[in-house]
Gaussian input, Z-matrix of N, CA and C with variables (Angstrom, degrees):
# hf/3-21g

backbone

0 1
 N
 C     1     B1
 C     2     B2     1     A1
 N     3     B3     2     A2     1     D1
 C     4     B4     3     A3     2     D2
 C     5     B5     4     A4     3     D3
 N     6     B6     5     A5     4     D4
 C     7     B7     6     A6     5     D5
 C     8     B8     7     A7     6     D6
 N     9     B9     8     A8     7     D7
 C    10    B10     9     A9     8     D8
 C    11    B11    10    A10     9     D9
 N    12    B12    11    A11    10    D10
 C    13    B13    12    A12    11    D11
 C    14    B14    13    A13    12    D12
 N    15    B15    14    A14    13    D13
 C    16    B16    15    A15    14    D14
 C    17    B17    16    A16    15    D15
 N    18    B18    17    A17    16    D16
 C    19    B19    18    A18    17    D17
 C    20    B20    19    A19    18    D18
 N    21    B21    20    A20    19    D19
 C    22    B22    21    A21    20    D20
 C    23    B23    22    A22    21    D21
 N    24    B24    23    A23    22    D22
 C    25    B25    24    A24    23    D23
 C    26    B26    25    A25    24    D24
 N    27    B27    26    A26    25    D25
 C    28    B28    27    A27    26    D26
 C    29    B29    28    A28    27    D27
 N    30    B30    29    A29    28    D28
 C    31    B31    30    A30    29    D29
 C    32    B32    31    A31    30    D30
 N    33    B33    32    A32    31    D31
 C    34    B34    33    A33    32    D32
 C    35    B35    34    A34    33    D33
 N    36    B36    35    A35    34    D34
 C    37    B37    36    A36    35    D35
 C    38    B38    37    A37    36    D36
 N    39    B39    38    A38    37    D37
 C    40    B40    39    A39    38    D38
 C    41    B41    40    A40    39    D39
 N    42    B42    41    A41    40    D40
 C    43    B43    42    A42    41    D41
 C    44    B44    43    A43    42    D42
 N    45    B45    44    A44    43    D43
 C    46    B46    45    A45    44    D44
 C    47    B47    46    A46    45    D45
 N    48    B48    47    A47    46    D46
 C    49    B49    48    A48    47    D47
 C    50    B50    49    A49    48    D48
 N    51    B51    50    A50    49    D49
 C    52    B52    51    A51    50    D50
 C    53    B53    52    A52    51    D51
 N    54    B54    53    A53    52    D52
 C    55    B55    54    A54    53    D53
 C    56    B56    55    A55    54    D54
 N    57    B57    56    A56    55    D55
 C    58    B58    57    A57    56    D56
 C    59    B59    58    A58    57    D57
 N    60    B60    59    A59    58    D58
 C    61    B61    60    A60    59    D59
 C    62    B62    61    A61    60    D60
 N    63    B63    62    A62    61    D61
 C    64    B64    63    A63    62    D62
 C    65    B65    64    A64    63    D63
 N    66    B66    65    A65    64    D64
 C    67    B67    66    A66    65    D65
 C    68    B68    67    A67    66    D66
 N    69    B69    68    A68    67    D67
 C    70    B70    69    A69    68    D68
 C    71    B71    70    A70    69    D69
 N    72    B72    71    A71    70    D70
 C    73    B73    72    A72    71    D71
 C    74    B74    73    A73    72    D72
 N    75    B75    74    A74    73    D73
 C    76    B76    75    A75    74    D74
 C    77    B77    76    A76    75    D75
 N    78    B78    77    A77    76    D76
 C    79    B79    78    A78    77    D77
 C    80    B80    79    A79    78    D78
 N    81    B81    80    A80    79    D79
 C    82    B82    81    A81    80    D80
 C    83    B83    82    A82    81    D81
 N    84    B84    83    A83    82    D82
 C    85    B85    84    A84    83    D83
 C    86    B86    85    A85    84    D84
 N    87    B87    86    A86    85    D85
 C    88    B88    87    A87    86    D86
 C    89    B89    88    A88    87    D87
 N    90    B90    89    A89    88    D88
 C    91    B91    90    A90    89    D89
 C    92    B92    91    A91    90    D90
 N    93    B93    92    A92    91    D91
 C    94    B94    93    A93    92    D92
 C    95    B95    94    A94    93    D93
 N    96    B96    95    A95    94    D94
 C    97    B97    96    A96    95    D95
 C    98    B98    97    A97    96    D96
 N    99    B99    98    A98    97    D97
 C   100   B100    99    A99    98    D98
 C   101   B101   100   A100    99    D99
 N   102   B102   101   A101   100   D100
 C   103   B103   102   A102   101   D101
 C   104   B104   103   A103   102   D102
 N   105   B105   104   A104   103   D103
 C   106   B106   105   A105   104   D104
 C   107   B107   106   A106   105   D105
 N   108   B108   107   A107   106   D106
 C   109   B109   108   A108   107   D107
 C   110   B110   109   A109   108   D108
 N   111   B111   110   A110   109   D109
 C   112   B112   111   A111   110   D110
 C   113   B113   112   A112   111   D111
 N   114   B114   113   A113   112   D112
 C   115   B115   114   A114   113   D113
 C   116   B116   115   A115   114   D114
 N   117   B117   116   A116   115   D115
 C   118   B118   117   A117   116   D116
 C   119   B119   118   A118   117   D117
 N   120   B120   119   A119   118   D118
 C   121   B121   120   A120   119   D119
 C   122   B122   121   A121   120   D120
 N   123   B123   122   A122   121   D121
 C   124   B124   123   A123   122   D122
 C   125   B125   124   A124   123   D123
 N   126   B126   125   A125   124   D124
 C   127   B127   126   A126   125   D125
 C   128   B128   127   A127   126   D126
 N   129   B129   128   A128   127   D127
 C   130   B130   129   A129   128   D128
 C   131   B131   130   A130   129   D129
 N   132   B132   131   A131   130   D130
 C   133   B133   132   A132   131   D131
 C   134   B134   133   A133   132   D132
 N   135   B135   134   A134   133   D133
 C   136   B136   135   A135   134   D134
 C   137   B137   136   A136   135   D135
 N   138   B138   137   A137   136   D136
 C   139   B139   138   A138   137   D137
 C   140   B140   139   A139   138   D138
 N   141   B141   140   A140   139   D139
 C   142   B142   141   A141   140   D140
 C   143   B143   142   A142   141   D141
 N   144   B144   143   A143   142   D142
 C   145   B145   144   A144   143   D143
 C   146   B146   145   A145   144   D144
 N   147   B147   146   A146   145   D145
 C   148   B148   147   A147   146   D146
 C   149   B149   148   A148   147   D147
 N   150   B150   149   A149   148   D148
 C   151   B151   150   A150   149   D149
 C   152   B152   151   A151   150   D150
 N   153   B153   152   A152   151   D151
 C   154   B154   153   A153   152   D152
 C   155   B155   154   A154   153   D153
 N   156   B156   155   A155   154   D154
 C   157   B157   156   A156   155   D155
 C   158   B158   157   A157   156   D156
 N   159   B159   158   A158   157   D157
 C   160   B160   159   A159   158   D158
 C   161   B161   160   A160   159   D159
 N   162   B162   161   A161   160   D160
 C   163   B163   162   A162   161   D161
 C   164   B164   163   A163   162   D162
 N   165   B165   164   A164   163   D163
 C   166   B166   165   A165   164   D164
 C   167   B167   166   A166   165   D165
 N   168   B168   167   A167   166   D166
 C   169   B169   168   A168   167   D167
 C   170   B170   169   A169   168   D168
 N   171   B171   170   A170   169   D169
 C   172   B172   171   A171   170   D170
 C   173   B173   172   A172   171   D171
 N   174   B174   173   A173   172   D172
 C   175   B175   174   A174   173   D173
 C   176   B176   175   A175   174   D174

   B1=1.4545
   B2=1.5249
   B3=1.3248
   B4=1.4601
   B5=1.5291
   B6=1.3152
   B7=1.4665
   B8=1.5259
   B9=1.3401
   B10=1.4630
   B11=1.5157
   B12=1.3305
   B13=1.4629
   B14=1.5277
   B15=1.3407
   B16=1.4670
   B17=1.5265
   B18=1.3352
   B19=1.4586
   B20=1.5201
   B21=1.3236
   B22=1.4665
   B23=1.5216
   B24=1.3193
   B25=1.4656
   B26=1.5287
   B27=1.3354
   B28=1.4654
   B29=1.5273
   B30=1.3223
   B31=1.4590
   B32=1.5168
   B33=1.3279
   B34=1.4657
   B35=1.5255
   B36=1.3455
   B37=1.4598
   B38=1.5363
   B39=1.3355
   B40=1.4624
   B41=1.5306
   B42=1.3180
   B43=1.4622
   B44=1.5318
   B45=1.3167
   B46=1.4698
   B47=1.5321
   B48=1.3361
   B49=1.4647
   B50=1.5311
   B51=1.3278
   B52=1.4542
   B53=1.5170
   B54=1.3239
   B55=1.4638
   B56=1.5254
   B57=1.3335
   B58=1.4651
   B59=1.5247
   B60=1.3339
   B61=1.4790
   B62=1.5282
   B63=1.3334
   B64=1.4645
   B65=1.5284
   B66=1.3147
   B67=1.4728
   B68=1.5253
   B69=1.3254
   B70=1.4586
   B71=1.5288
   B72=1.3248
   B73=1.4654
   B74=1.5196
   B75=1.3286
   B76=1.4740
   B77=1.5209
   B78=1.3336
   B79=1.4682
   B80=1.5238
   B81=1.3257
   B82=1.4684
   B83=1.5312
   B84=1.3125
   B85=1.4669
   B86=1.5344
   B87=1.3425
   B88=1.4712
   B89=1.5344
   B90=1.3257
   B91=1.4705
   B92=1.5312
   B93=1.3322
   B94=1.4645
   B95=1.5327
   B96=1.3133
   B97=1.4603
   B98=1.5265
   B99=1.3163
   B100=1.4620
   B101=1.5295
   B102=1.3223
   B103=1.4612
   B104=1.5349
   B105=1.3246
   B106=1.4742
   B107=1.5308
   B108=1.3010
   B109=1.4625
   B110=1.5133
   B111=1.3144
   B112=1.4629
   B113=1.5210
   B114=1.3369
   B115=1.4642
   B116=1.5279
   B117=1.3309
   B118=1.4565
   B119=1.5257
   B120=1.3204
   B121=1.4565
   B122=1.5352
   B123=1.3216
   B124=1.4630
   B125=1.5366
   B126=1.3267
   B127=1.4639
   B128=1.5287
   B129=1.3105
   B130=1.4576
   B131=1.5144
   B132=1.3281
   B133=1.4626
   B134=1.5261
   B135=1.3294
   B136=1.4691
   B137=1.5194
   B138=1.3243
   B139=1.4659
   B140=1.5257
   B141=1.3159
   B142=1.4585
   B143=1.5333
   B144=1.3234
   B145=1.4649
   B146=1.5216
   B147=1.3363
   B148=1.4643
   B149=1.5270
   B150=1.3107
   B151=1.4603
   B152=1.5154
   B153=1.3252
   B154=1.4559
   B155=1.5256
   B156=1.3299
   B157=1.4563
   B158=1.5292
   B159=1.3377
   B160=1.4657
   B161=1.5263
   B162=1.3196
   B163=1.4586
   B164=1.5148
   B165=1.3282
   B166=1.4595
   B167=1.5180
   B168=1.3350
   B169=1.4654
   B170=1.5309
   B171=1.3023
   B172=1.4469
   B173=1.5032
   B174=1.3063
   B175=1.4664
   B176=1.5073
   A1=107.70
   A2=116.59
   A3=120.49
   A4=111.11
   A5=114.99
   A6=120.33
   A7=111.02
   A8=116.57
   A9=120.13
   A10=111.83
   A11=115.95
   A12=120.24
   A13=110.64
   A14=115.67
   A15=119.50
   A16=110.37
   A17=117.11
   A18=120.16
   A19=111.16
   A20=116.48
   A21=119.35
   A22=111.12
   A23=116.57
   A24=121.22
   A25=110.43
   A26=116.26
   A27=119.91
   A28=110.61
   A29=116.36
   A30=120.33
   A31=112.11
   A32=116.02
   A33=120.51
   A34=110.40
   A35=116.23
   A36=120.86
   A37=109.89
   A38=116.74
   A39=119.85
   A40=111.11
   A41=116.70
   A42=120.79
   A43=110.49
   A44=116.38
   A45=121.47
   A46=110.18
   A47=115.85
   A48=120.71
   A49=110.65
   A50=116.49
   A51=120.85
   A52=112.34
   A53=116.43
   A54=121.24
   A55=110.67
   A56=115.98
   A57=120.40
   A58=110.47
   A59=116.45
   A60=120.13
   A61=111.21
   A62=115.37
   A63=119.91
   A64=111.06
   A65=116.59
   A66=120.86
   A67=111.34
   A68=116.23
   A69=120.19
   A70=110.56
   A71=116.06
   A72=120.86
   A73=112.13
   A74=115.80
   A75=119.63
   A76=110.62
   A77=115.67
   A78=120.40
   A79=111.74
   A80=116.87
   A81=120.49
   A82=111.71
   A83=115.71
   A84=121.89
   A85=110.65
   A86=115.30
   A87=122.42
   A88=107.98
   A89=117.50
   A90=120.05
   A91=113.21
   A92=117.52
   A93=119.48
   A94=111.40
   A95=116.87
   A96=120.84
   A97=110.57
   A98=116.46
   A99=120.89
   A100=110.28
   A101=117.37
   A102=121.35
   A103=111.21
   A104=116.36
   A105=119.69
   A106=110.22
   A107=115.72
   A108=120.40
   A109=111.83
   A110=117.06
   A111=120.22
   A112=110.78
   A113=116.64
   A114=120.98
   A115=110.97
   A116=115.55
   A117=118.90
   A118=111.35
   A119=116.14
   A120=120.45
   A121=110.54
   A122=116.33
   A123=120.65
   A124=110.54
   A125=116.59
   A126=120.62
   A127=110.54
   A128=117.08
   A129=121.17
   A130=112.29
   A131=116.71
   A132=120.31
   A133=110.42
   A134=116.25
   A135=120.50
   A136=110.00
   A137=117.00
   A138=120.93
   A139=110.22
   A140=116.55
   A141=120.70
   A142=110.39
   A143=116.84
   A144=121.77
   A145=111.06
   A146=116.71
   A147=120.73
   A148=109.49
   A149=116.84
   A150=121.30
   A151=112.09
   A152=116.52
   A153=119.85
   A154=111.15
   A155=116.65
   A156=120.87
   A157=110.21
   A158=116.91
   A159=120.37
   A160=111.02
   A161=117.36
   A162=119.71
   A163=110.80
   A164=117.30
   A165=120.85
   A166=111.08
   A167=115.87
   A168=120.55
   A169=112.19
   A170=117.63
   A171=121.80
   A172=115.75
   A173=117.45
   A174=120.49
   A175=110.49
   D1=133.43
   D2=-179.33
   D3=-73.83
   D4=160.90
   D5=179.93
   D6=-59.68
   D7=-38.27
   D8=179.11
   D9=-61.50
   D10=-41.51
   D11=179.28
   D12=-66.83
   D13=-40.07
   D14=179.18
   D15=-62.87
   D16=-42.37
   D17=179.06
   D18=-64.41
   D19=-37.62
   D20=178.10
   D21=-63.20
   D22=-44.44
   D23=-179.12
   D24=-65.51
   D25=-47.01
   D26=179.21
   D27=-62.66
   D28=-39.58
   D29=178.52
   D30=-62.23
   D31=-44.27
   D32=178.80
   D33=-63.15
   D34=-39.89
   D35=178.82
   D36=-60.57
   D37=-47.10
   D38=-179.15
   D39=-67.60
   D40=-33.23
   D41=177.92
   D42=-63.53
   D43=-45.66
   D44=179.89
   D45=-67.55
   D46=-44.62
   D47=179.44
   D48=-60.43
   D49=-41.76
   D50=177.60
   D51=-63.89
   D52=-39.20
   D53=178.38
   D54=-62.60
   D55=-42.16
   D56=178.55
   D57=-63.82
   D58=-46.13
   D59=178.80
   D60=-60.03
   D61=-42.90
   D62=-179.46
   D63=-61.05
   D64=-46.05
   D65=-179.55
   D66=-67.64
   D67=-38.41
   D68=177.78
   D69=-65.30
   D70=-39.92
   D71=177.01
   D72=-61.73
   D73=-40.48
   D74=177.24
   D75=-65.92
   D76=-43.99
   D77=-176.54
   D78=-65.58
   D79=-34.60
   D80=-177.63
   D81=-97.84
   D82=4.53
   D83=-179.71
   D84=56.93
   D85=45.33
   D86=179.17
   D87=-113.74
   D88=96.67
   D89=-176.51
   D90=-63.42
   D91=-29.99
   D92=178.87
   D93=-67.27
   D94=-43.78
   D95=178.26
   D96=-65.70
   D97=-39.38
   D98=178.54
   D99=-63.35
   D100=-42.94
   D101=178.62
   D102=-66.49
   D103=-40.50
   D104=176.80
   D105=-60.68
   D106=-40.94
   D107=178.71
   D108=-63.95
   D109=-42.24
   D110=178.29
   D111=-63.48
   D112=-42.40
   D113=179.13
   D114=-62.29
   D115=-45.33
   D116=-178.19
   D117=-66.85
   D118=-35.59
   D119=179.22
   D120=-64.45
   D121=-43.32
   D122=178.54
   D123=-65.42
   D124=-43.52
   D125=178.52
   D126=-61.28
   D127=-37.80
   D128=177.24
   D129=-64.76
   D130=-40.75
   D131=178.27
   D132=-63.88
   D133=-40.52
   D134=178.99
   D135=-64.05
   D136=-46.32
   D137=-178.78
   D138=-63.00
   D139=-38.20
   D140=179.23
   D141=-64.02
   D142=-42.09
   D143=178.08
   D144=-64.54
   D145=-40.76
   D146=177.88
   D147=-59.18
   D148=-43.15
   D149=177.65
   D150=-61.26
   D151=-40.14
   D152=179.38
   D153=-66.76
   D154=-40.01
   D155=178.72
   D156=-66.57
   D157=-41.31
   D158=178.09
   D159=-61.37
   D160=-37.80
   D161=178.55
   D162=-65.81
   D163=-37.52
   D164=-179.78
   D165=-64.81
   D166=-41.42
   D167=-178.05
   D168=-88.82
   D169=1.40
   D170=173.81
   D171=72.08
   D172=32.50
   D173=179.56
   D174=-93.14

């Protein structure tokens, strides 16, 4: 598996994990957990994009 593909998979994993944390934070009325989830979700989207760019440039 290429590095770009690995970054895409890891990014998607963090995106989903962040979404779960965000929803759990809302459900439990925990603003810190909700914020952590939002941060992780954004970081996952960035990592996923990096993987897509790496695949385009063949790295």
